[in-house]
C-alpha positions in Angstrom: -8.3 -42.5 19.2 -11.4 -42.8 17.2 -14.1 -39.9 17.1 -17.2 -41.9 16.9 -19.6 -38.9 18.0 -19.9 -35.3 17.6 -22.3 -33.2 19.6 -24.0 -31.2 16.9 -24.9 -28.2 19.1 -21.2 -27.8 20.4 -20.0 -27.7 16.6 -22.9 -25.3 15.8 -22.0 -23.0 18.5 -18.3 -22.6 17.8 -19.0 -22.3 13.9 -21.7 -20.1 14.3 -19.6 -17.5 16.4 -16.5 -18.0 13.8 -18.9 -17.4 11.0 -20.4 -14.3 12.6 -16.9 -12.8 13.2 -16.2 -13.5 9.4 -19.4 -11.9 8.5 -18.4 -8.9 10.5 -15.1 -8.3 8.8 -16.6 -8.9 5.3 -19.3 -6.6 6.4 -16.9 -3.9 7.5 -15.1 -4.1 4.0 -18.3 -3.8 2.3 -19.2 -1.0 4.5 -16.0 1.0 3.5 -16.7 0.2 0.0 -20.2 1.4 0.1 -19.5 4.6 2.0 -16.6 5.7 -0.4 -18.7 5.0 -3.4 -21.6 6.8 -2.0 -19.4 9.9 -1.2 -17.9 9.6 -4.7 -21.3 9.6 -6.1 -22.5 12.3 -4.0 -19.7 14.6 -4.8 -19.9 14.1 -8.7 -23.7 15.1 -8.9 -24.6 18.2 -7.3 -28.4 17.7 -8.2 -28.8 14.6 -6.1 -28.2 16.6 -2.9 -26.0 14.2 -1.3 -28.4 11.0 -1.9 -25.6 8.9 -2.9 -23.7 9.5 0.1 -26.7 8.8 2.2 -27.4 5.6 0.3 -23.8 4.5 0.8 -24.0 5.0 4.6 -27.3 3.2 4.8 -26.0 0.2 2.8 -22.7 0.4 4.9 -24.5 0.0 8.1 -26.6 -2.6 6.9 -23.8 -4.5 5.6 -22.1 -4.4 9.1 -25.4 -5.4 10.8 -27.0 -7.9 8.6 -23.9 -9.8 7.2 -22.6 -10.9 10.6 -26.3 -12.1 11.5 -26.8 -14.0 8.1 -23.4 -15.5 8.2 -23.6 -16.6 11.9 -27.1 -18.3 11.3 -25.8 -20.2 8.3 -22.7 -20.9 10.3 -24.6 -22.3 12.9 -27.1 -24.3 10.9 -24.5 -26.0 8.3 -22.2 -27.4 10.7 -24.9 -28.8 13.1 -26.4 -30.7 10.2 -22.8 -31.7 9.1 -22.2 -33.1 12.5 -25.7 -35.2 12.5 -24.7 -36.7 9.2 -21.2 -37.5 10.5 -22.6 -39.2 13.5 -24.9 -41.3 11.3 -21.8 -42.3 9.1 -19.4 -43.0 12.0 -22.3 -45.3 13.3 -22.0 -47.3 10.0 -18.2 -47.3 9.5 -16.8 -46.6 12.9 -15.5 -42.9 12.8 -12.4 -41.3 12.0 -9.2 -42.4 13.4 -6.8 -39.8 14.8 -3.3 -40.3 15.8 -2.2 -38.3 18.8 1.3 -38.0 20.4 
């Protein structure tokens, strides 16, 4: 079995979804760190009036919203370009051979 052509949009849709999910996980982790850091900053400094806690929550919410979008967009574009380059290279050398049982 030889793969001679890959549909770039097909690859891009799957990769974009996967990268978006990865961005959601990373954004969630950053959100927890930001909120914990903001709360620690807000508790340590009584003069700030809790500004650190608010900043941490805003940054955390931003990470959960923005990172999946950024990861999804770049996860869509990168593999689409890679599939186009693969199709060009496979046209020159014949593609990748896969052995299946």
